[in-house]
N, C-alpha and C positions, 0 to 999 in steps of 0.2 A: 689341837694338834697343828704345828706349824709344817707347811709343805713347802719344800724349796723347788724353784723352778730351775730346771737344767737347760741351760742354753748352750748348745754345742753346734758344730758345723758337720753333722754326720750326713752320710750319703742317703739317698732314697731308699737303697735296699737296707741299709741299717736301720733307718727309721721304720721301714715296713716290718722288719724282724722284732723290733721293740713293740710295735702296735700289736703284732700277732700274739706274742707271748702275754702282754698285758690284757689283751681282750680275753685271751683263753683262760687265764688265771682268774679273771673277774667272772667269768661264765661258770667256772667250776667251783666257785665259792671257797677257794682255798683248800679244797678237800684233799688234793693230790700232792705227793711229795715233790721234791725238786727235779728228780730225774722224770717222772712222769709228766710233770708241767712242761719241762724242755721237750721232751718226745712229742707230746700233743700239740706244742705250739707250732711244730713243723719247720722252724727257721734256725734250728741248732743241731742239724743232722751230724755235722762233723764233731761237735762237742760231745754229743751223745756216743758216737762211734769212738771217741777218744777215751771216755768214761768206760765204755765197755772193755776197750782193748787194754786199758791200765788195771783193770779189775777193781774199779771204785764204785760200780753200780751199787752193791749191797750197803756200802758205807753212806753214800749219799741218799739211800732209800730209808736208812735208820732213823731213829727218833731226833738225833740232832740236839739242839737246833744248829743250823749252819747258815753262814751268809756266803752266797756264790756270786763272784763276778763272772758272768757268763759271756764269753765272747760269741759274736754272731758267726754264721757260716761265711759272711763277707770277710771278717776278721780273720778267719783262718785261711781263706783264699789269698789274703794279702801277703802272707809269709812267703819267703822264697821258694821257687819251685823245688818240689821234693821234700821239703820240710815236713810236711804232715805225713807223708808216706813213711819218712824214716822214723819219725816219733811213733806212728802206729806199730812199727816193726821193733820198737825198743820200749817195752811197757814200763821199765824202770825209769828211764829218762821221762817218758811221758807223765808217769805218776807225779814226778817232781814238779813238773810245769803245772799239771792240773791242780795239785794241792796248794800251789802258789795263788791260786785263784779262789781259795776257801778259806773262810775265817771261822773259827769255832765260835758259836753263838749267833744270835740274831741281832744284826747291826743294820738298822734303819737309817735312811738318809739324815734324819735329825739328829742321829747320835754322831754324825761326822763333822770334823772342824778343819779348817785350814791348817796344813802342816803337821796334822796327826800321822803317827806311824802306828801300824797295826801288826801284830805277828800273825802270819798265815799258819795253816795246818801243817805246811812243809817246813817251818821253823824260821824262814826268812821273813823280814817285814816288807810291807807296802807302804807308800806314802799318799796320803790323801791331800789333795788340794781343792780349794773350793773357789778360787778366783776365776771368773770366767766360764764357770760350769764346774761340775764335780769331776775330778779325775783320779784315776787310781794309777800310780806310776806313769802318768801322761796318757793313759787310755781315757777316752770320754765315757762317762756314764750317760747313756742314751735313753735309758728308762730305769727307773728306781723303784724299790719298795714293792716288787711283785711278790706278795706274801704266798707260801705254800704251807703244807700241814707240818713240815719240819724245817722250816727256816724262812729265808728271804733270798730272791734273786735280783741282781742289779746287772742289767745288759751293758756291756761294754763293746767299744768299737775296734778293739785291738787285743791280741794275745800278748799277755804280759810274760816276761821272762825272769825267773829267779836270778839272783846274782850267782856267778859260778865260783 
């Protein structure tokens, strides 16, 4: 299997988040689903709260498989002040954003190529670039191929927003 090396300029906190979820997933032997892996990693509290507020927990705990581009807590904190709170109060808008971070099926980093577009669960497409590190709509993948029992997580350093 070919592994890609991801070279990005992520912050120390983002790298710490990526290391935490990777370490946790490896320790659990990939026996937990996407939600439980994120919860137990401890560095995705905002994402988990958003998934709960949007009513997507059962979906992301189902058989799948799913590919999730998971923004770190730091990525959510970088949004303009009040954005997260506003989204948590609007489950419909929140669900549209969160499902823009999910692809049906298990997509590993070795399946990605430069300029590739992929449909997300919300129906809009994301663009993958691989020059200078893997990016999803400009968000850096800071840790890839974290396998779970129902798919794979790729940690990203930004919240990506669907086209309006």
